N, C-alpha and C positions, 0 to 999 in steps of 0.2 A: 142620462149621464151617470156613469158608474161612480160609486162612492169611493173616496180616497181611502187607502188602507190606514188603519190606526195602529201605531207602534208606541210602545212604552219602554223605558229603560230605568235601571236603578237610579235613585236620586231625583226622578222626575216628579214635578208637581201635577197632580190629577184633580180636576174639579169635579166633585161628586155633588149630588143635589143638596146634601146637608152641610158640607164644608169642603175646604181644600185639604188634600192629603198628599203625603210624600211616600213614594214607593221605596221601601227599605229592604224587601226580601222576596224571594220566590222559591218554593219547594213543593214537590208532589202535586203540581197543578194548581196551587193556591198562592195568592199574593198577600203580602203583609204590608199594611199601610199605616202611617202615623198621622193622626189629626194635627194639623199645624197650629190649631188654636188651643186645644186642650192637651195636646201631647199624648193622647191615648192611642192605642193600637187596635186595629181591626184586621180580620183575615177574611178574604173573599175568594171564592172559587173563580177560576178563570172564565167560566161561562157566565157567572153572575156579574163579574166585572165587565165583560163584553156587553152585557145587557144594559148596565147603568151608564156606560160611557157614551157621551153624545157622538153621533157620526160627524164626519167631516175630515178636514186635513190632519196630517200627523201632528200630534201635540208637541209643543215646545219642550225641549229637554234642557236640563242643567247638568253640569259636570258631576258625575257620581264621585262621592268621596267614601273612602272605606269607613265602615261603621264598626268601631271597637266596642269592647265591653264597657259596662258602667265604671268598673274599677280603673280601666285604662284611661277612660275619658277624665275621671276625677284626678288621676295622677298628673295629667297635663295641665290642670288648673292651678292658679296661684291661690293664696289664702283668701284674698278679697272675693274672688270669683266663687269659691265654695260657700262663703257666707251669703253671697248675693242670691244663690239659687233658690232657697225657700221663699225669699221675698219676691222674686220674679214670679214664682208659682202662685203666690198669694194674689198678685195683681191680675193674673190670668183667670183663676177660678175661685178665689176667696179662701183658699186653704191656709189656715194660720201656720206660721213657721214652727211654733212649738207643738202643733198637733191639737190645740185646744179648739174652743168654739170660734166660728168665723166672726170676724170683726166687721162692724157696720160700715166703716170707711172704705172697705174693699169689697163691698157687695157688687155682684156682677151686673146689676141693673144700673149702677152709677156710671157716668161717662168716664172714659179711659183717662182723660186729662186729670179729673179729680183724684182718681186712684194713684196716678203717677205723682201728683203733687204731695199727696199724703205720704207716699213712700219715700219721697225725697227728704221730707222733714224727719222721718223716722231713721233713715240711713245716716243723716247728718248727726243725730244723737249717738249713733253707733260708731262714729268715726270714719264712715265711708263717704267722703266728699266727692260729689260728681254733679255735673250740670243736668238740666232737664233733657237736652238732646242726647246726651250720653246714655242716660237711663232709658230713654225711648229706643235708642239704637240697640242697646243690650237686650231689651225686652223683645224686640223684633227678631234678633238672632236666636235668642233662647226659644222663642215660639217656633221658628223654622227649623232649627238644627238641634235643639235640646242643649245639654251641657257643652257639646262640642262648639257651639256658637260663641261661648264665653272664653275660649282659648285665645290667648294673645297671638295674633297672626305673625308677629315678629319672631316669636319663639317656635311656633308650630310649623313654620314654613319649611318645606323640604330643602335640604342643603344641596344646591346645585351651583357651586361657586363659579364654574366656568361659563355658564350660560350667558352671564352679563359681561364677562371679562373678555371673551374671545368670540370671533365670528363663527357661526355654525359651520360654514364650509371649511374654514381653517381647522376647526375642532375635529371635523370628520377626517380630514386628510392627515392630521397629526396622530389621531387614534389609529388609523390604518397603518401609518408608518411605524408606530411603536409596536403594533402587533407583529410586524415582520421581524422584530428583534428577538422574539422568543427563541431560546436555544442558541443564540449567537454569542460570540465573545463580547467582552466588555467594550463599551464605546464611550464617547464623551458628549457633552451637551453641544459643543461646537460642531461636531460631526452630525448630530441629529439636526441641528439648525441648517447646516449646509445641504443635507439630503432633503429636508423639507422645502428649501428654496427651489431645488431642482424639480421636485414634485409639483409645486405650485406653478412653475413656469411651463411645465409639460401639460398640466391639466387646464390651465387658464392662460391661453396664448395672449388674450387681450389684456394689456396692463390695467385698463380701467376696471375690468371685472375681477381682476386677481386680488384675493385677500392679502392684506398687508402682512409682511413677515414680522413676527414678534422680535423684540430685542433679546439679546443673549440672556439677560436676567429673567425676562418673562418666559423664555423657553425652559429654563431650569425650573421655574415654578410650575409651569404647566405639565412638564414631564413628571415631576414628583407627585402632582395631584392625580394624574391619570394612571400611573403605573403602580404606585404604592410600593409593595415589597418586591415587585418585579422590575424595578428600575434598571434599565440596561446599562447605566453608568456604574453600577456596582459590580464587584467581582462575580464571575460565573458560579463559583462554588457557594458563595454567600447568597447569591440570588436564588439558586436552586434550593438551598437549605431553608431560606425564609419563605419561599413559595410553598414548601411542604408543610409549613406550620398551619394547623387547622384554624380556620377563621370562625371559631366558636369557643364558648367557655369550656374548659377542660373538666371532664367528669371522670374520675378514676373508677375502674372496675374493682369493686371491693371484694376481698377474699377473706375467708374465715380461718381455714386450717391449712397446714402445709400440704402441697400437692393440688390444691383447688385450681391453681393456674400456674403453669410452668412455661417458660419461654426458651426457645432454642434458636441459635443463629451461628453463622460462621464469619470469620474475619481472617485477614492475612496477618500473621504474627509480626510484631514490631521489632524482631531481632533476627539476624541471620543465623542459621545453624548448619551443621554438617549433615547433609541428607544421606540416606542409606546408599545411594548410588555413588557416593564420593564427591558430589558437587556441593557447592555452598549456595544456599538460597533461603527464602522466607517460607516456612510451612504455613498451612492453614490450621486454624484453631477453631473447633466447634465446641460450644459451651451450652449446657442446659442449666437454667437458674430458676429457683422457686421464688415466686413473687412475694409470698407472705413473709418468708424469713430471709430472703436474699441469699439462700444457701446455693453454692455451686454443687449441683447434684451429680454432674458427670461432665467429662470433657473428652476430646479426641484430637490428637495431632495427626495430620496427614501431610505427606510430602507435596501432594498436588491437591487440586480442588476435590473435596469429598464427594462421594456418591451416596445413593440411598442406602447401600449396604453398610457404609461407614456409619451413617446415622442409626441404623438398626443395631449395630454393634454398640454404639454409645448408649442406646436405650437399654440393651441387654445388661451392660455393666451397671447402669443405674438401678436396675431391678434386683441385682445381686448384692447382698451385704458385703462390705469390704473386709479383707483380712488385714492383720497387722503387718506393717512394713518395718524394715530394720531401723528406720529413723523414728519409730514410735517412742523411743526413749525420751524424746522431747516432751511428751505428755506429762510424764512424772516429774521431769526436771523443772518444767514451767508451772507445775501444779494446775494443769487444765482439768476441768471437771468432766466426768463421764456423762453420757446421755441418760435421760430418765428411764429408757427401756433396758439399760444394762443390768440392773438388779434382777430382772425377770428371766435372764438366760439360765438354762439348766446346765448341769455339769458337762453334758456332751457338747453343748454350744460353747461353753467356756474353753474346752479343749481345742476347739477350732480356731482359737486366737482371733476372735472377731475384733474389729476396730470399734470399740465402744465409745470413742471420743468424737465420732462423726455422725451426723444425722443420717437416718435412712428414711427417704420420702418416696412414696409411690405417686407418680404423676397421673392425675385423673384428667387433666385437660392440658393440651400442649399447643401453644401458639407458634405457628411457623410462618415463613414468608412464602413467596410464590416461585422460588427457584425450582428448577427441574429436579434437583437432587431431593428436595423436600416433597415434591409431588410424585415421587417414584412409587411403584407398586409395592416394593419390598417394605418401605417405611409404612405405608398405609396398612398393609396386611399385618405388620408387627403391632401397630397400635390397635387395630381391630381385634386382634387375637387376645390382647390383654385389657380390653375395655378402656383404652386411652382415647379421649375425644380430641380430634384434630380441629384446629381453628386456623384458617388462613387469614393473614392480615391483608387489609386492602392495599392495592398497588400504590406506591409512592406515599405511604403513610407510616413513617418511622415511629410515631408515637404509640402505635399498637404494641410494639415490642420495646418500649422505652427502657425497661430495666436491664435487659440483656445488652442493649446498645450502650447504656451507661457503664455496664460491667466491663466492656472491652476497654473503655478509657481507664478504669481502675487497674486492670491487668497490665496495661501498657505503662502506667505511671508507677505502680507499686511492685511490679515483678520484672517485666521485660527491660525496664530501664536499668536494672542492676546487672544485666547479663552482658558479656562481651559481644561485640558486633551489634550493639543496639542501633537501629537505624531510624526508629520513630515512625509515626504515621504521616508526617508532613515533610515534604521534600525540602522545605525551607529550614527545617531543624537538623538536617543530615550533616554530620561532621565529615571533614575531608578524609579522616582515617578510620571511619566506622567500618568499612568493608575490609580494611587491612588487618583488623584484629582477628585473633584465632578464635573461631566460634566453638561452642559446645556441640556435641553430636545430638541428633534428634532424640535418641533414647534417654540421654542424660537430662535434656531439657524437659521431657515428659515426666520423668521421675521427680525432678526438682519442682516442677509445677504442682504435682500431686502432693509433695511434701509441703510446699508453700500454702496450698489451699487448706490442708488439714491443720497445720500448726498456726499459720499467720492469719490468713483471710477469715477463716471461720471464727476466730477469736479476736478479731479487730473490730473496734467500735465503728459501726456503719453510720454514715452521715444521713442516710434515709430512714434509719430505724430510730426515730425520735420519740421519746416518751411524751404523750400529749399533755400530761399533767406537770411534768418537769422537763421543759424544753432543753435544759442543759444536759440532760441524761441521754446518752447514746447507747443503744443495745448492740450486741454482737449477733451475727447469724445463729450461733449456737445457743445463746441465751434466749433469743426470740423463738427458736425451734422448741426449746424445752418448755418455755411458757405456753406456746401455742398447743403443744402436745398435752400439757396438763389441763388446759382449758377446754379443748375441743375433743380430745381423744383421737387416736390414730390407730390404724391397723397395718400390719406388715404382711405383704404377700411375697414370700420368697420364691424366686424363680426356680423351677425344677430343672433337672439335668436335661431332659428331653427338650424343654422349651429353649433353654440357653444354647444348646448345641445347634438346634435347628436354625436359630437366628444368625449363626456365624457364617461367614463366606466359605465357599468350598472350591476345591480344585480337583481335577481328574488326575489320579496317579496309579501306577502299578505297584503291587506289593512284591518286592524282591526278597531273596533270602536274607539280606541284611536289613530289611525293613522298608520304610517309606522315605523318599527324599523329597523335601519340600523347603523352599526358600533357602537352599544351600545347607540344610541340616538334615540329619538322619533321625527318624523316629521309629520306635519299635515297641512290640509288646509280645509276650509269650502266647497270647490268645489269637495271634494272626497265623498260627501254624497251618491251618487248613485253607488259608487264602493266598499263600505265597505261590508265585510262579504259575498262576492259573491262566489257561488259554481258552478261547471260545471255539465255536464250531469251525471258524475260518482259520484256526491256528494263530490268532492274534492275541497278544497279551490282554488280559482283562483289566480294565481300569475301574477304580472305585472312587466314590465321592469322599474326599478327605476334607473335613471341616476344621477350620483353624481360627484362632483369635489373632488379628494382626498385631495386637500389643502384647500378647502372651507367647513367649518362645518356648515355654516348658512342655507343651503337649498339643497333640492334635487328636481328632476323633474319626473313627471309621465304623460304620454300621456292619455288624457281623452278618454273614449270609445265612447262618443256620438259625440262631435264636433271635435275630433282629435287634439285638442290644448294641449299645454304643461301646466300642472298644477304645479306651484312652491309650494313646501311644506316646510315651514320654520321650523327651529329647535324649538321645543316646549319650551324648558327651556331657550333659549337665542336667541335674534334676529340674532346673528352672523354677518357675513360680507356680504354685498350685492355686486353683480357684474352687471355691465351695460350690457344691451342686445339690447335696442331699441334706440340707440343714433347714430346720424349721425356725420361724421367726416369731416375734412377740405380736399379740393381737391388741393389746391395750397398754396404755402408758401409766407411769407412776407420777406422782406429784413432784414438782420442782423442789429439791431439798437444799440446794446450795446455789449461791449466786456467783457470777463470774464477771468481774469488771472489765476484762479484756485489755488489749494493748492500745496505746495511743499511736498516732502516726509515726512519731519518732521511734518508739520501741519497735513497731512493726518493720520500719526501714532497717533498723539495726539488726533485727533478727533475720530479715531477708538476706542481708549481706553475709551474715554468719552461715546461713544455710547454703548460700552460693559458694562460699569458700570450701565448705565441707564437700559439696558435690564436685567441685573442680579438683580438689585434692584426691578424692576417691577415683575420679576419672583418670587422673595422671598416674595414680598408683596402679590402677588396672591396666592402663596402657603400657606402663613400664614393666609390669609383670609379664604381660603377653610378649613384649619385645625381648625380655630376658629369656623366656622360655623358647622363643624362636631361635635366639642366638645359641642357646644350649643345644637345641636339637641340630642346628646346622653344624656346630662344632663337633658334636658326636658323630655326625655323618662323615665329616672330613677325616676324623681320626680313624674311623672304621675303614674308609677308603685307603688311607695312608698305610695302615697295618696290612691290608689285603695286598697292596702292590709290593710291599717289602718282602713278603714271604712267598711270593709266586716264583716257581723255578724257571730259570732261563733256558731257552732252547739251545742245545749243544751244536757247535759248528762241525761241519764235515770237511776234514782236511785230506780226504783220500785222493782227490784229484788236484795235484799241485799245480797243474797247468792253468787251472781256472782261478787261482789265487791272484789277487791284485796286490802285488808287492811294491808298487810305486806309490 
């Protein structure tokens, strides 16, 4: 007769020749056993265990319980249980609770009843009042399970509230029904109850076997307990937002110096503008923010959804130090401090009119999302070229880029809200006359936003930059940058002309005698002489790659065919704006020499309104000047035409043939 197979599982009691053991672990072919009487552990090889196990039918098993660490088990015990542990150990093996000499009344050769009675009397003096059966029961649990046996079962019991409240079949059907609501629109508890009723009727035709339909109040309670944050009776947007919240403690990624981590993202701007094609719509705004200082390092407005090239241009602008703008007068007027690296500029750099009131940060790590524009080849090659590490955020995990997401809310409330044709981010907040207002053009909005960032945002007290020692003190992005620069040091990597132009988008154009036509404007340079009106072997006009900055109308670049150098071609009708290319920047920082208290919210709002009024006035003056010039040119053309027609000689009539004259 064959011998029945012998099987063992974790938590099983195994009878060995010397005592009973509990199997608590298995690894590398060896079993770990705990003596149920002495609570000591032994390790046996699987071959040795097979030899000592008696043959026969499979051994009885008990439900395996997870074995935690000693610290975890002690945390689950109450104070009385912790005091009781050394006394129970003394009953088992005679070890004194204080670690001293064994006491005679607990000698192991004495009967267990005498040892229990002695311990009851001792515990009574310590204030632990319990009966003889209770102590005996606790001793048995401690001997079998260790400290885990002393945990109060009413506290340690796994929370499964619905198992006793609802029929298992009904619970399964309700869970399946609730799973089908994922991604659907908002519903109600009564609708869920009605659908559950139909499901039960369909799956259980026999009324006697059909689970009882819960009451409306019970349905509401069951749905709330089963779905949690994905409750289908909540709004779709709120449900989706709550479902994306990580179900774990939040651990921020700490950074030390500016540029250690930068975040970039794109949103639809919350105000309508006049787009370059003459239509009115909401542009896209891409922003790069530094996590350490909350500095807005760069931004880009695009009429439509941005591409990888647009993001590469944004990075290029970030790597180039900024030049002063006409509105830099506000720096001195408001007594805003310079950056700590400003004193280290040489005379040549000073002549370049650098904007020394704004931080210059080189991004070493850039956190992006999974959009196709951020996964483009041109963006990855740009970052690889300059040693910028790209980190893609997990899908449906907005907390990875929490700072740039929060920044969009600040831009909407503190900047876009003060513009005409503000529409907001929520359709419920849209006013009936929002789209009827006359919007600013995209160029004006971009210039105004740059002005607002430099003057207002960078010097505004930031709610997230809280001093840990003085919670009432709020830092500004500029002051945090200056302090971080002084503490950690920072280096500047100025972008060279070759690098900057290469990153710019390009278009194929021919070079005509009057220059290059691009985006409705003419660009020319005296160095293009040998490249004008060139034709190939097929007698077709030669086209050259013309690189341009979408936000800079002042110049474009063409690579010369002879010396392979870049030829800057300026806007023929206007000098435009210049961009630095051959400037060196500072490699180390100076200590912070002056503090800046920054603006309060009220002061920031008042200053934003003031800047808005200036931008609107400048736009109106520019528009009026252009209209006046057009009228003057038109009037001059009319006068010229009128003078020409007045001096033109008339054709003489021929009266030689009187018969052909019409005398009637």
